[in-house]
N, C-alpha and C positions, 0 to 999 in steps of 0.2 A: 223337446219341450215346447209347449205352446207359447206363442209370442203374446206378450201383454198388449192390450189395446192402447191406442194413443191417448185415450182419455177414458176414465171410469164413468159409469152412468151418473154418479153424483156430480163429477166435474162437468159432464155434458149438460146436466140439468141446471147447474149454477151458471154455466155460460149463457144459457138462454133464459135466465131469470128476468122477469119483467123489469125489475129495478135496474139491472145491468143494461138492458136494452134502452131504457129511458135515459140513463146516464150517457150512453154512447150517442144517442140521438141529440141530446142537449150539447154534447161536446162538438158535434158536427155543426149545429146551428150557432152555438156560442162557444168558440174555442176557449179553453181555460187560459187565464193570464196570470202573470207573476203577481203574487200577493202585494208587492210593494209598488212596482212600476207599471204593471199591466202587460208586459212583453209576453209573447207566447211561451207556454210551458207545457209539459206533458200531462199534468193533472192539476186539479183544483187544489189550492192550499200550498203550492210550492213557490219557490223563489227562482228567478232566472239566475244565470251564472254570475252576471255583474252584481246584482243586489246581494247574492250570497257572499261574494268576495268582499263586499263592503262591510260585512259583519265582523266584529272582533270578539270571538269567544274568549272568555276568561279561563285561563289555565294556570298551572303552577308556573312561577311561585306566587302565592297569595297568603294573606294572613290566615292562620288556621282557625281563627275565631270569627272575625267580621267579614272575611273574604276579600278585603281590599287587595288589589293586585300590586305586586312589587315588580319593579323593572328588573331587578337582579335578586337572586336568592340571598345574598349577603346583606341586603337592606332589611331583612327581617331581624327583629330583636330576639330576646330569649324565648326559647320554645317555639320558634317559628311564628310568633305573633308580632303585630305592629305595636308601637310604643303606646298608642292610645288604649288598646285593649289590655296592656299590662298595667297602665296607670289607673284605668277605670273599667274593670271587667264588666261587660254587658250582662243582662239577665239571660240572654240566649247563649247556647253553647257553641253552635256553628251556624254560619250564614254563607250561602253560596249564591252566585249569580250566573246566568247563562251567558250574558253579553256585557260588554262595556257600553255604557250609555254615551253614545257619540252619534255622528251623522248617520251611520248605517243603521243602528238600532232604533233611532228616533223615528225613522220612516215606517217602522212597524208599531212602536209603542204609542206614539202620539195619536195616530188615527184610531188605534184600538181603544185608547183611554178617552179621547175627546171627540172622535169623529164617527161614532156608531159603527165602527168596523169590527163588530164582534166576531166575524169569521176569522180574524187574525188570532183569536185566543188559542185554538188548537195548535196552530203553528208555533206560537211562543211556548205553549205548554210542552211540546215535543222537545224544543231546545232546552227548556228547564229540566225536563225529566232526564236528559242526557247528562247535563252538568251536575244535577243533584241526585244521581242514582243512589249513592250511599245513604243520603238523608232519607230518601223515600223508602229504602229498604229497612231502615231502622225505625221509622215512625209508626205510631199506632193510629194517628188521627191527623187530618189535614184541616187547617182553620185559616180562612182568609182574613186580611185586615178589613174591618168594616168601614162603610161610609156613614156619615151622619144622614139622618132621614131627609133633611132639606137638600143636601147634595145628591142623594140617591133619587129624589123626586125630580130634580132638574136633569140628571144624567140618564135616568131610567134603568140603569144597570150598574152593578158593582164589578169592575173589571177584575179585581182580585178574586171575587167569588167565581167568575167564569174560569179563571186559571186554576183555582182550587178544584173545581168540579172536573175539569179535563185531566188534571193530574191524578185525581182519585180514580177515574176510569182507566187511565193508562197503567197505574201501579196497583190496582185492585186494593186500594186503601180507602177507608171511609172518610168522607169529607163532611164536616159539620159546618155548614155555611153560615149559620146564625149563632155560632158559639159566643162571639163577642159582639158588643154593641158600642157605638160611639155616643157617649153621653153628652158631649158638648161639641158645638160646631166650631172647630178650630179654624184659624185663619190659614191662608195658603202659606206653605213653608218655603216656597221659592224665594231665594234671596236672603234667607235668614241664616245666621251662623249656627254651628252645632249646639252651642249653649242656648240660643234662642229657640231652636227647634225642640230641645228637651223641655224647656220651660213651657212652650206652647202646648205640647201633647201630654204634659203631666196631668194625670187624673182624667184623661179624655176617654178612656176605655173601661169597660167592665164586662164581666162574664154574665151572660143572660141567666135569669133564674131557671132552675131546672136542668141546666147543662153541666153543673159542677160534677155531678156523679159520672157523667160520660168522660170528663176530663181527668178525674182523680186517678193518679197512678199511671197515667199514659204519657208516652213521649209524643209531643205535639209538634207538627211542622206548620209554621206560620208562612203564608204565601202572600206576596204583593207583586206589583208590577215593577216599581223602581225603588231602589234603596240609595239614599244619599249619605246621610250621617248615621243612619240606623236608629234614630231616636224613636220613630213610630213603632218599629218592630220591637225595640227594647221595651217600650211601655206595654205593648201587647203581651210580650213574654212575661213581664212582671205580673200582670193580671192573671195569666194562666197558671203561673207557679203558685200564686196565692190561692188559687182555686184547687190546688192539689196536683197539678201536672208534675210528672216525674222529671221531665226535662223539656226544653223547647229549642228547636232549630228553626232556621229561616231559609226560604228559597224564593228568589226573585228573578224576574226576566232580565233586568238590566241593573248594573251597579255603576254609580257615578264614581270615577276614580277620585280619590281625595287628594287635592293638591297640598293639603296641610300636613300630610303624613311626614314622618321623620326622615324618610329617605329623599324628600324633595330637594334639600340642598345638594345631595350627591348627584341629582339628575341634571343640574345646571351644566351647561357646556359653554366654555368661553373660547372664542376663536381669536387667535392672535392676528392682529391687524397686519396686513401686508403693506409694506412701505411702497408708496407709488412714486416711482422715479420719474422725473421730468423727461418728457419725450425729447429725444435727440433729433434735431433738425439739421439738415445740410446747410452749410454756410452759403450765403448769397454769392452768386458769381460776381 
């Protein structure tokens, strides 16, 4: 039997493709660095081992609706939900996040959102695609949370739209980037309570004219960078459902752990104080 060649003609052609040669030359002149700290890595768009270890992926157990992580499985209420989702069910059915919003994830999210580091979008989208694989498999349409035109003009890009586009390419799902519009310039939600956030975003979104037919009867996945109380995504989901969407899920890059959830009292730890005995000294001679 004839031995197979080490590389097929197609593989040899791809090996010497001008694009690959150019990439190799650039890697020699400008070695790729970690997307977070700049330390040397094997390829562009990767994290070094230290920065990767700083990330805290959100895994089970978490609320089956809003995705809030639980410290222990028994902290969940009825049906595996948090008490807040039981008391006030949101408009979306499921929300998932790739990372916990902490020091590790902030070094990716904040430069991407505010520092023109748009090259971090594909990296975050890969992490989101892994965490939200079931949601991507079920969805018919991907829709980003929109920015108001004044904020979009100042920032020059919508970070949620970049994530939605990357997720659409990775999952082969259509992304309708302008499905929603922000009809009012809301104040920054930072520092506001959950009730204040809901009040601030109430009526702030609307489905663009002409897009209702593309939304009608479809399961929509809303994409954003960070989720805190869920008020923004909940309002977007309400608008999409009113436009005829069959169901709405949500996928974000990072999720702020909610310190006000019902298992917070169980997470407190009280240490018993140790009695400090007076030091024994030798009697004077």
